[in-house]
C-alpha positions, 0 to 999 in steps of 0.5 A: 313441661316447663312446671312439670321440670321445676317440680321434679327439679325441686323435689330432686334438690330436696332429696339431696339435701335430705340424704346430705343432712342425714349423713351429717354432710350438709356443709363443706367443700365435698359438696362442690359438684363439678357440673350442675344438676340437669333434667333432659329428655332420655333418648328412648321413650322408655326411659321416661319423660325426664332424666337427671344425672344428680346422682351421678355428680353427687357420687363423683362429689362424694366418691361413691357409687353413683348406681347406690346414690341414685337408689338412695336418692330415689326412695327419698323423693316425694312424688306426693302431688307430683306431676311425675308418678314413677321413678326408675334407677337405670344405668350407671346412676340415671334418675328417670321420671314419667309424668302422669296424667294429671300433668298430660291433661294440665299441659294441654289445657295450658296450651288452650288457655294461653293460646297466643301467648303460649310458649312465653316464658320469663328466663331472661328476666328482662336483660337487656339485649342489643341484637345488630344484624344484616348491616349490609354496606349501603352500596348495593341491594341486599343479597342472599347471605345477608337474607340469611342473616336476616332471617337468623337475626330476627328469629332470634330476636322473636325467641329472646323476646318470647323467653323474657328478654328485652331485646332491640333489633338494630341495623349499623349503617356504614355510611363513612369511610372510603366506601362511601367516596367510591360509591359516589364516583360509581354513580357519577360515572353512570350519570356521565354515561346517561349524559352520552359520555362514552366512559366505562366503569373503573375496576375501582368502582362498583359495577352493578347495573343498579346504579343505572337506575339510580342516576336516571332518578338523580337526572330526572330529579336534579337535571343534567347539570351537576357536572358544573358543581364544585368537585367536593360539593358534587362528590358529597351529592352523588355520594349521599344520593346513592346511600340514601337511594340504596338505604331506601331500597334496602328498607323496602326489601327488608320490610317485605322480607318480614324484617324491621329494625328498632334503629338504623345506627349511622357510622357518620353520626359517630364521626359527626358527634367526635365519638370516634376521637373519643373513645381513642382518648378513652382507650388511652386514659385506661392505659391501653394505647400506646404510640409507635411508627407514628400510629396509634395502637390498642394494646389488645394482646393484654386481652387474648388478640394475637397482635396489637391493633391500629386505631389511627394510622400515621396519616391521622386516619382511623382503622375500621376498628376504631369506629367500631369500638365507638359503636359498641361503647356506645351500645353499652352506654345506652344500657344494654347488657348483653351485645349480640352481633350476627357477621358474614364468614369473612369477619371470623378473624375480627371476632378476637380484636373486637372482644379484646376491645370490650375488655379494654373498654371494661366490660365483661368479655362474655357480654359480646357475642358474635354469631357468624352466618355462613355462605349460601349456594342457590341450587337448581336442577341439582346445579349451582345457580349462576350470578345475577345479571343485575348485580353482575356479582351476586344474586339479591334477595328481591330476586330469591323472593320473587322466585320462592316467596318469603315463607320458604326463603325464611324457613329454608334459611333456618334449616341449618346451624348459622355456622354451617354452610347452606345448599338452598334447593330452589326446586324442593322450596317450590314443590307443593308436597310434604317433601317441602319442609315449609309446606310440611309444617304450614299443611299440618295447620290448614289440616286442623283448620279445615277439620274446624271448618267441617265441624262447624259445617256438621253442626258441632256445637261449642268448638271454641277454646274455652268450651274444648278446654273443658273436655274430658281429656282422659279419653286420650289414651292412644300412643299417638295422643300421648306423644302429641301431648308431650310434644307440645308441652316442650314449646315453651322450653324449646323457645327458651332453649333456642334463645340461650343457646342462640340457635334459632334453627332449632324452631323449624326442626321442632315444628316439623316434629310437631307436624309429624306427631299430629300426622301420626295422630290424625292417621291413627285417631278419627276425630270428626266421626270418632266413637262418641262425642267425648272422644270426638271433643277431647281430640278437637282439643288436642287438635286446637292445641296443636294448631296454636303451637304451629301457629306460635312457632311459625309466627316465631320465624315470620312464616305465615300459618295458612288456614287452606292450602 
């Protein structure tokens, strides 16, 4: 569909230029459209494969009846050699295009020929994008809402890569500040308990039982005499040991989940290098910092924030904002043109101040984006799942993976827009039937694989990709065959659109649609045992193309594409 759209769009623009030139209107402000010429799929199949709003935009710009403009443009469209073989004017001025057999057959062969690369485009033109996501505090295991962010971020990174962006994945480790000291105290309490002290975990410490396991490991490795160390040395040891062990566990959990990062960036490294202090001075030099009430303030209201923000408190310590600004300045200075952060629902109010900081640093406001991933509620038997015993407060990602597996977890997390609340039905995720959306899509892939195994068992020859691509595809005339080809042709554009709009949830819905189209085709059209060998081979070609699209799409989501189920 990509080539067809480019072809049709170019012909539309040529027709517009011809119309304006003939009427002596090729120059001047009257030709500034209030929007851009678009090609989109009509809501109803009988309205064609593509429709454009060009005549309505042009009519508004020229002060003319859009329907008349559409008729005039349609009459000037040169379809010779075009992918479209028919044009109709509809409604208030839409121009509808119907794609022809040549396009259908070329689209299908393109899927086969490109194989594992089908769907890749150069839309992003190599733009450098840094995608930061999950970034769970190193104070406990990865929890369910962070698992959702992991699926969203990792899939979006894959989509950006396939759409031609140069994307890197990053995890920001919050290993500095009061929480680190609190974590160290919490581990020391558990260590003391193992030594027989009858003490309780204070309310201001972390209560999770996972710290007992870390304390047991620490006691085994370092011995029972750590309490004899000087207080500062002891506090540092407990804090770093806890962080190192929790980060190791987080890495292992995320790897199990299919998420790996190009870089785990330490907040502590910013402080150690003096970058946090330097960013405050950098802002001062740019004229965006002032002092009041003994504190250092960022004049963020200049850039749209609702109030100015403190960078350095009156006691000389930094607020959370200062290292965050230093971190994002570091990202820009590493050469990234676009920064995308994925944050949890409790950070929504933080967006405006960070956007203000980006502008204050001298970078375009739109070069920094934030996607908010909303909370997840796990449902079992129609009721919300109780909290994890091990965590005491949350359900961990590992517990979820133990119950439903990676494929179902990732697929279900992507079913809704990230900014929507999600009810995760654990029972549905485990059902081996078409009611389960991930099973439904995977089963379509497995069914096609089974078809090819059966073809080989029957002695059908030359069923490799190259041979099938040479089939007589003009024999594919059933409406279910045509609909499936059109659905497969949309895959590259669907990837590019999902990447640009930052909407990874489009992928499972697209794959579900393809699976539905395939099941319809499979029901209506005999493949093995078709009326003649030519039709069978053409349908095997279509089935193979469908398997390619399903496999590539599932790979973008890091969901497996099983050959047997």
